[in-house]
C-alpha positions, 0 to 999 in steps of 0.5 A: 818580669812575670814568672815563666811557665812552660808555655813561655819557655816553649815560645822561646824555643826555635828550630835552627836548620836541623837543630834547635835554639833559644830566643833571647832578648838583646839590649837593642831596639833592632834585634834579638838573639838566638843561642844555638850550637855552632854545628847547626850552622855548618854544612859539615858538622866539624868543619868551621870553614863550612859556615852557612850564609845568613840567608841560608840559615832557617830559624822558625818559631814553634808554630812554624813562622820563619824569623829573619836572620841578619848575622851569624856569630860563631865561636872559633873554639866552642860549639856555640853560636849566636844568630842575630835576628830581627827584633822579637817581642819577648819577656826579659830572659833571666839567666844565671851561672849558679847551678848545683849538683843533682839540681833538676833541669829542663831541656827544650828542643825539637827532636828530628823524629818529631819534625813532621808532627803538629807539635814537634817540640818536646820538654826533657827532664833531668838533672845536673851531673857536673859543671865547670867554668864553661860547660854543664853536663846533664843527664836525662832518662827521658831520651829513648833511642839516640835518634831522639837526641838528634835535632835537640842540639842548641836547645835551652837548658833551664832550672827553676829558682824563686818560682821562675824558669832560669836559662843556664845553658845550651845543649850542644852534644852527647857526653861520652861515647854513644855505647856508654848509654848513660844519657848524659848531654854536654851543655855550654853555660850562658857566660860563654855566649855573653863573652861571644856577644861582647867580643863581637861588639854586640849589646848584652842579653838584656831587655830593650826597655832598659835602653830608655825610660821613655820606653816605659813612660806609657806604662807608668801611673796606670792608676786603676780605680778611677771613676772618671776616664777623662780625669784619669786621662788628664792626670796621666797626660800631666804626669807624662809631661813631667817625664818627657820634660825632666827625664828625657836627656840628662837622666841615666838610662835604666841600664845605667842605673842597673850598672851602677847599683845592681843588687842594691836596687833589691830587697835583701835576699831577693833573687838577682833575676828580679832586676829584669822585672819590667815592674821594677823599672816602671816603679823607678820611673814613678819614683823619679817622677814623684821626686821631681814633683817634690824637689823640683830639681834643675836636672835629674842626673847621676849626681841628683840621683845619688843625693836623692838616695840619701833622703828617699831610697827605692827598693824592689822585690819580685814577690807577688805577695803583700809587702808587709810580709817581708818588711824585715828583709826591707830593713836589712837591705841597702840602707847605707847613708840613708838619713835618720829621717829618710824615706824608703819606697818599696814596690813589688809585683803584687796585683793591684794596690797593697793592703797597707800603704805604710808599715808599722811605725815601731820598727823595733817590732820588726827588727829584734834589736834596732841598735845592732848594725845591719848587714850589708855588702857595701859596709864591710868592716864599717858598722851601720848606725841604727835606722832612726826614724825611717818611714816605709811606704809602698809606692803603689799604695802611695799612688792610691792614697794621693791620687785615686782616693782623692780623685775629686781634687783633680776632677776634669770638670774643674778645668785645672791648668797643668801647673795647678794639677802638679801643685795639688799632686805634690801637696798630696804626696808631701802630706801623706809622707809627712804623716 
C-alpha cells in the first residue's frame, strides 16, 4: 500500500445526504463500505425509527458522482452507521486503535456552508484531547462558526504514522454544550464499526485482494529490464501457469495467511499497517511460486507452508528504502524454528531492484553478539538459539539475478518448452541461493 497523501484521503471522503462519510474497502468482490454518523441516515435526528430506505440515501464522491447504496447498517446504541455500497476501486484502508493524548489529527468532511462551492471538501487540523474504549474527543481551532461544523458529521479522523495516513475514528457530534465554545468534537473509534459489521455478518474492513492469490497473479513477476518483450511474455506465461496449477485450490488465501501469522510476516518494528500493502501479498505469491519451483510439492497447503517456513522464511517491510539499512531489524524478527542453514527472503516497497541481492555474510557485523538469544514475542520464556548460517536475500534482487540478468538463457527464439523453462528457472534460483 502506498503512503496516502491528502489527495488520497480526499478521494475517500463522501457526502452522505446532508452529512459526510468515509469510503473504505471490504473483504468482498461485490461491495465497499461508507462509515458515517447514524443521524445522517435519519429523517429525524434523534429518532432511530425514522431511518431512511437505501434508495432514499444519497452518497456522492467529492466530484459529485453518486454511488449506488445497497444496504444500511445502523447501531441501536451508538451514533454510527455503515452503508454498504457497490464495490469501489480503493487502496487498502489502514486503521488503528492506537492514539495518544495531544496527538495531531486531521478531519475531512463537507461543511454545509460549502456545499454549493466547486470544491465543497475541507480538511480540519487539530489534536486528540481524550479517548476511551469507543470514543475519541478531538479539538480543532480551524472551525469558525458552529455553522461550519454542520455537514462534517460522519467525516473521517486521521492520524499520521510511519509516513502514512491512518483512519482512527469517525466524527459524530459536538462535544459539550454549544455555548462552551471549546471546539471539541466527539468521534467514534473504528473498533465500534468493526463490531457493527461483524454483528451483521458482513466481511471485515480489508482489501478484496486478500480473498485469493488469483487476484494478484497478473501483478506477480513484473520483471522490469527485459530487452525482448516476447521472452518476457513467455516467461510470465510459464510462471503464471505454475501459479494457476499449484496455488489455486488447496493453498490458503492471503487472508488466511494473515490470520495465521499476523505481524510475524513483518520485519521487526514495522508498523502493522504494512500488512495491508499489496506488495507484501504479491511478494508472498512469488515466494510460494519460487518454492514450488525448488521443492515440487504435491500440494501447497497449510502443512506445506508451515514446513516451508522452517527452511525458507519470508519477511516484509513497508519501507521504501534500501533493505540493507534494516538488516539488523530483519535478524531481530520472527526467525523462530528456522533451520541453522535456513534462508530468509525479504521484500519491501523499494522502487525497482535493490542495490544488493544478498546481505553481508558475516552476521556478527550486524548483530553485536550473535550468541545472545534474539527477541521475539512467540518465544516468551524460551531463549532462542544463535542464528547459525542463515542467508539473507532480497526477493526482487533474486528475480533480477536469476531471470532478468540471465535473459539469454530463456530467449524466446530458442523455442524452449514449458518444462525446460521451469527447469532452467529452478536451476538458476538454486545456484544463486547456494552461493
